[in-house]
N, C-alpha and C positions, 0 to 999 in steps of 0.2 A: 936566249935558249930554243924560241921557238924558233930562229932563224935559222940555226943550226941543226932544230931538230928537220926543218924542212928540208934542208940542203943532205943529210943524211937519210932521207927518206923514214925518218923514222916518229911517224904520226900511227895515229889508232887506226889501225883495218876500219875499211869503210863496211865489211860484214858484218862487222863486231859490234860498230859503233848501230846501224840500221839494228840487229839484234837487242841490243842493250834499249834505244828509245824504246823497239817495240815491246819489248817486254817493262818498259818505265809508263808507259800509255795503259796498257794493259794494265799495268796493276789499278792505275791510276785510275781508270775507267773501273777497275772492279770494287774500287775504295769509293769511287760515288756511287756504283750501284749498290754494293754492300752500307754505304751511308743512311738508302733508302730502304732496308730490306728490314723484314720482319724481326729476324734474328737481333737484330743490334737495336730495335725498338725495343725488343724483349727484356733485351739487357741492359736498357739503357732504365725503363721500369722496374727489372726487380733492381738496379745497382740505387736506385732512391729509392724502394722499398727497405732493401735491407740493412740500406747504411742512415735510414735514420733514426733518428733522437727514438722515435716510437717503438723499433721495430727493436733496437737494441736494448731497451728498458722492459719490454715486454717480455722479450729472448731472455735477460737477467731475471724479470719475477717466473717466469717457469722455472728454469732452470736451478732457482733457489728454493723451491719450493720442496715442502720438506712434511711428512705424515704427523712426526711429532708435534706439538703446539697447534695443528690444525683444529677446526672447528668438530672435523670429522674423530680427531686424537681425546678430544676435552669429552667429547659425547659417550665413546669408547670407556673413557678409563672411569667419568663417572658412571656409565652401567657397571662395569666390573665391581668396581668398590661399592655398590649397590647390592651388585649378585653377592660378595663377598660378608656383606654387613650381617652382622647377628640375628641383626631382627627378621632381615627378611630371608635369611638362612631358615631362620626357625619358623617361620611363616609357613614356610613351603614343607617342610618337613610334617609339622602344622597339618596341611591341609589336604593331604593324599594320607593321612592315620584312620586307623581303626577307632580310635578314641574320638575325632573328630566328626566319622560317619553315624556313630553310636549319637553322640548329641545331636548331633542335626535330627538322626530320626526321633528322639525323643525328648526335642525342647518344644515347648509348648504342646504338648500332648496330652491327655484325659489321664493319660497314666501318673505324669509329672501332676497337673495340675490336684490329684487326689492325695497325693502324694503330701504335698505344698500344705493341701486345706487340712490335714491331717498331722501335718508338725505345727502349722500354726495352731489347732487343736490343741493338743500336748505343751503347748508352749505358752496356753495361755495363765492367765491368774486362776480359772474358776479351777484348769486340769489340776494346776498345781496344788492348791487349796486342799483338794480331793485327794492328790496324792499324796500330802503330810499327812492324812485323817491315822488316830491309831485304830485297833480292832475293835466293830460294836458287840454290846454283848448285852444279854437280857439283862441284867443290870443298867445298860443305857437307854433302856428303850421304858416308854409311857405304860407300858405292860405291871412292869419291875415299881414302879409309887404308886401305883392301882394294886397291885397286893400285897405290898410294905403297907398299906392302909387298910386294906382287908385282914390282915393279922394283925394289927394295932385293936381294931375293929371288934375281934375275934376274942381279944381277951378283954377286950371292955367291960364291968359288970354297969355298967348301962342300958348294954343291949342285952347282956347273957342274963339278965330279970327284967328286961323288957321298959325300964323306966324311962327310956329317952328315943321317942317317936320315930322322929329324924333321925339319931342314928340308924336306928332298929332300921330303917327303911335303907339306908343307906348302904347299908349293910349286905340285906338284901341283893341289892343291885349290882354289889362289889362281887357277893359271893356265886352271882349267877351269871359275871363276867368273867371271872378267875376258873369256872368250870367248865366254860366254854370250851368249845375245840380250839378256834382260831386264839385262844389265851395260851393253852397248852403247846399248840406247835409254835409260840412265843418265848413260853419258857424254856420248851426244850430247844431251843436254835442254838446252833453254833455261833461261835466267836465270828461276825462278820467282817472281813478285812477290805482293803482298796482292788485284791485280786476279785473279789467278788463283785464289782461297779462295773458298769457299761465301759464308764472312762478308760477303768485298767483293759477289757475288749478291743476298744478303742487305737489302745495304747500298744498292744501287739499286733494289732492289723499294722500302723504305720511301722512296726520295728520289721516286721515283718516284709510288706512292698519294700522298704528303707533296705534294707539289705540282699534284695536280689542282685545277681554280679552286672546287668545294664547298668542300673539303679547307682549305685558304688561307683560304677565304670565313668555315668553322667556327671557323677556330682564330685566327684574326685579331678576329673578333667577341667570342670567348671571352675572349681576352686585351683586349677593349677595356672603357672607362669606360662605354659605353651597357650592354656587359650587366650588368658589375658594381651598374651602377646599380638595371636591372632585376632583380637579381637581390635585394637590398637591399631593394629598393618592392614588389616583388610580395607578398611577404606581410606587410606589417606594418602594426601597427594603424593606420599615419597614412593607408594606401591605406583598411583596412577603414573608416575613420573618411570619407574624404572621397568615398566610394560611399554609405555610411549619410548621408550631409548630401545628398549629390545626389540619392535615391531621396526624402528629408523635402523638398527645394525642387520636387519636382514632382509634392508629393502635391495634393489638392486642396485639405487642410485646411492648408499652408502659405501656397497661391493665395488663399485665403480669406480669412485672417488676418491679409494681408499688404495684399490690398485696404479688408479692415477697416479695419488701421491709418493705411491712406495716403490713407481716404475721410473729407474734411474734414467731409462732410456724414453722419457715421457713426450722432450722436445722432440725427437725421433720420429714420434709419431704424428704429429701437427703438419698442417699445410703449410706454417712456419717454416720449420724443417724441408721441405718438398721445395719451398720456393727458394729458398738458400741453398737445397743442393743445386739447385737447376742453374742458380744464378753464380754457383762456383765452378761448376761443366760449362759455363758459357763462357766465364773467365778466363779458363783455363784452355779452352778453345784456342786452335789454333789461328782461325778466324781474327776472333776478338784480339785477341794479343797483337797480331800481326798488324790487324785496324789499327788498335790505338797505339801500337808501335809507329806509324807513316802517317798516321793524321794529323798531328801538328808539327812533324819531323819537315828536315828542308829538301826532303830526296824527292818532293816534286816541287819544286819552286820553280823551276823552268818550264814547263807546265802549267802552275799556275798564273803564272805570270804572262800567259800569252793567251791569241785564242785564234784558232785559223778561222784566215778568212776567206784561203780561194787555196784550190786543189788540185789537183791532176796525177792521177796515179795508173790513166792510159791504159785502164782497161780494153778498150773498145776495139772495135777493127781500124778505127780511122781519127784523127783528129774532130775531140771534141767542136761545136761549129758553134755549141753559145756559148763558149768562153773561149774559141780563139777566132783571128782573124790572122787567114793564109796568105797574107801582102803585107806591106810598109802600112799603119794607120791612115797617113794622108791619100795613099794610092786607093784605097779601100773607096772612105769618106768622099774624096772630090773625085777619083777620076774610077770608082767603080774597075778597079785593073789595076793590076801587077806594075810595078819599075823596080827597078837597078838607079844605082848610084852610078856616077860614070866613073870613078875609079874600080868599079868593080868588074868583073868579066865574065860572072855568071846570070842570072836572067832567075828572078823566080817563078817557080810553075806553081800553078791552085794544088795540084793534088798527086803529082807523077814524083817527087823527090819524097814523100812522105811514106813510111810505114809502120806500122805497127801492129806489132808482133808479140805475143807471152810478157805485154803490160808494159814494155821496152818502146815508146816512139823511135824511129830514126830518120834524123833529117840527112838526107844521101846529095853529097855534091858529086857529079858523076861531069865527064865530057861529053857533050850534047851541042848539037847545031840546034839556034831555036833565035828566031826572031822576037825580040820585048821592044820594052818602053824600056827611057833613060834621062836621070834626069840631071841636069847642070846646071849650076847655080846662074851659067852666062848667056846658056842658051834655050834653057829650059826643060821643055820635054819632047825627046825627038826619037825614032824608031830605031834600033842598028840589030845587025846580027851579031847572036853571043857562042861563044864555042864551049859552054858549061853552064849547066841547069844546077841548081840547088832549091831550096826549102825555108821559108821563114815564116813562123808565128806569131802572134802579139794576142795583148789580152786587151789592147786600149778602147775598146767598144762594149767590155763588158765586166771590168774590173782595174782600178789606179786605184791605188794609195800613198798613203803618204805616212813617213816610217814606219817601223816595223822589220821581220826577219822574213826574207827572201833566201830563200833554201832549192835548190834542185841536187838530185843525182846525177851526174853530169858523165861520162865518157864522150873526152876530147877530142881522141881517136888521133888522126894523122895531122904531124906538125905541120902539115904544108899548107894544109886547110883552115881558112879561120868560122871556124866552128867557137859561135859566142851567146851567152844566155845574159841580158844587160835591160838595164832599165832607161827608163825616157820619156818625156810629158809631151806636149804640145811644142814645145818648139826643141829645135837641134840640141840647144843644151841646158839643164845641164844633162848629160849623159855616164850612167856609172855601168861600168862591162863587173856583174858581180865576178866573172871566168870569162876568159877568150880564149882563143889558139893562134898561135900563129909566130911564125921565125922559131921552130920548132921547141919553143914555152909556151908557157900556162902566164895569161897576162890578167894583173887586175887595174882597172882604170876608171878615174876621174875625170872624166872633162867639166869645168863650171863654166868658158864659155869658149868659142873661137881660139884656138890659140892657147888656151891656158888648161896644162896636163899633168895631173899626177899619176903615178904608176908604180906596178912594181910588178915581178914576173919570179917563178920557178920555174926548174929544171923539167926535161922534157919526161922526166920518170912517172910526174904525173898526168900524162898525154894517154897512155895505154891501158888505164881503169879505171872502171868508176870510183867516183870521190865527189862528195859532201860539198857542196859550194853553196857558203852561206852571205849574207852582207845583212849586219846587225846595226840597223838603220835608226837615230834617235837625233832629235834636236840639235845636240852638240857635238853631235862624230857619226864617224861610217868605219864601220869593221869589218872588214874582209874576213872571212874563216874559211879553210880548207881541211874538212873532217874534224871541226873542232879549233885546229890551232890556229892562232891569227896570223896571218897573214900581211895584212896593214891596214894601218890604221890614220885617217883623216880629221882634224877636229875644226879644221877653218874653211872655207865656202860649203859647207854643209848647204845640201838642197832643201829648199824649204816649199815645196809644192810636190802634189800627188802624181807620180809616175804609173807605167803601167810595164807589162815583164816583154819582154822579145824572148825568141828562141831562133837561132838563124846558122844555116852554114854560108860557105862561100870561099869564093878563092880570088887574093890580087894576084896572084903569080901563077904559070899554067899547070897546071899537075898532069899524068900521069896515067892514072887511071882512078876508080871508083871510090871514093871516101863519104864517111857519114861518122855524127855526131848522134849516140845514143842518149837519150835523160829516160828513166826508169820511173821519178816523179817530180813534180812540182809542188812545192807549198807556201804559204804563204801568212804570217802570222800578225797582227797587230798587238801593240803591249801594254799590258792590264795594269 
């Protein structure tokens, strides 16, 4: 299938591939950056918090709270029960009443003490005895007895005839007594009743005082159920509890707690709710959804499985001397000079055949007379005249790698020029052409030893534009790709030594004009 696609040119667009990879790398870097962001750290912290058993339990408890059944509800219910209780209602009705005010004003006063002293007197046995006495007349007096004795002696013969001196003497004494003014007053006295006694006057005084309106009200109130209830409730634990509850129900603490328990939206006013809202906002944010959507996906596997070990985007004005040598590696190391192979028609120049412009390296091959060194296996090094010049770059001094991904975006251009991107080590072989042009085609080669050569080619349509040429080198295989499409695979004689990168132009046959190979970038990755 891949061969057919290559034949028909049905491979992904280079620009599209680059855009996709650039976007993938940008997104991957964004993911890495976001992984260390405060936003993600906040989300993770919130996620742990709001999804914890403690948070869920606390939320459930807050949402299940009701006023009914709460301590506040029970206290208010108790208060309202006491407030409606008959004894408490009667107590407060009595507390502000006129009878109680009158009672309070009189209770313990001299007025009440005097009335009660009189009451004790009129209720005493002595008074009762006096009250029960019949009316007292002259006949009930001692004088009446003397009067009877006087009258008896007056009729006595012995007194009239003066026969008995003792009787006469007594008669004379009695006569003197009954004729006295004191006796006469007594004899003529009206009958004396209880009303005529001091006790009766005290009784009248008692009744007068006791019938006074304020005193009547005092004693009536004192004997009433209202007063009895008032006295019983006044200093009771029950009234004390009523007042305690009343004060509590008027407190800010109770009001706030009651409002809180009655508030159906109480959870929405907590810090927990703010935390949950912030969590939900973050959870539903585009960044968090995106991050968790890609974090554990296989979207970045290609990036996660490789690490950039070498790269050149050619952003300068000339090839980077820290990365590249502008001659064959061994020419630089042994001769400190450039040379060409005996079969090559060009000489490599140090700088004239390189141009870096707009981030693209051009290795130019042109007709040009020049004298240069040549290496021949039989003759060794010698000097000769060349009709063409070109350029070569290699990373032999700065970078070598065994296994990995070797990739470059290259336009090979002229089918008659031998432009190449290849790998080599310290020996002639193994030698891997990641890509090269020649004979009107694009070639992919593996030289395992002199005379032992694996190769494959694709048509000239791939010479005239930029394509991404890639070699995936593993211990067990080599896979060549163009724009991600496999071109060639080799599973035997796989090189097992570090190799370095070479980029070069050149000619095996004469050409009529200037040609160039353009390299946009070179990147090398190691497998993770």
